[in-house]
C-alpha positions in Angstrom: 20.4 17.8 10.5 23.5 16.2 11.0 21.0 13.2 12.4 19.7 12.5 9.1 22.4 12.2 7.1 24.3 9.8 9.9 20.8 8.0 9.9 20.9 8.2 5.7 24.2 6.6 6.0 23.8 4.0 7.6 20.8 3.0 6.5 22.5 3.1 3.2 25.6 1.2 4.2 23.2 -1.5 6.1 21.4 -2.2 3.0 24.2 -2.8 1.0 25.2 -5.1 3.4 21.9 -6.7 3.8 21.1 -6.7 0.3 25.2 -8.5 -0.8 24.5 -11.3 2.0 21.1 -12.0 0.0 23.1 -11.9 -3.0 25.8 -14.4 -1.6 22.9 -16.8 0.2 21.4 -16.8 -3.6 24.4 -17.6 -5.8 27.0 -18.3 -3.2 28.8 -15.9 -3.8 28.6 -11.7 -4.8 28.4 -9.7 -7.9 29.8 -6.7 -7.3 31.7 -6.1 -10.8 28.2 -5.0 -12.2 27.2 -1.5 -11.6 23.5 -2.6 -11.8 24.1 -4.5 -7.9 25.9 -1.0 -6.6 22.5 0.7 -7.5 20.0 -2.2 -6.4 22.0 -1.9 -2.8 21.5 2.0 -2.6 18.3 1.8 -3.5 17.9 -0.5 -1.5 19.7 1.0 1.3 17.7 4.5 0.9 14.4 2.3 1.1 15.1 0.4 4.1 16.4 3.8 6.0 13.0 5.6 5.0 11.1 3.3 6.4 13.1 3.4 9.9 13.5 7.2 9.7 9.9 7.0 9.9 9.7 4.7 12.6 11.9 6.1 14.9 10.4 9.5 14.0 6.6 8.3 15.0 8.0 7.2 17.8 9.4 10.3 18.5 6.4 12.6 17.8 4.8 10.1 19.9 6.5 10.4 23.2 7.0 14.3 22.6 3.5 14.5 22.0 2.6 12.6 25.3 4.2 14.8 27.5 
């Protein structure tokens, strides 16, 4: 459970950073004042976290299965 919470936190933060980097790359400046941006960044982070969690889980289960 601790690993899941840590993965969720890291993925959300990394998604937030990636999202803001994409905004900066698009407009030349990030719009931090809009709450909508924060919600979208959180969703992006959760989505990327779920994808990473699925990949790592599949790798771990495959390795356990092959032992």
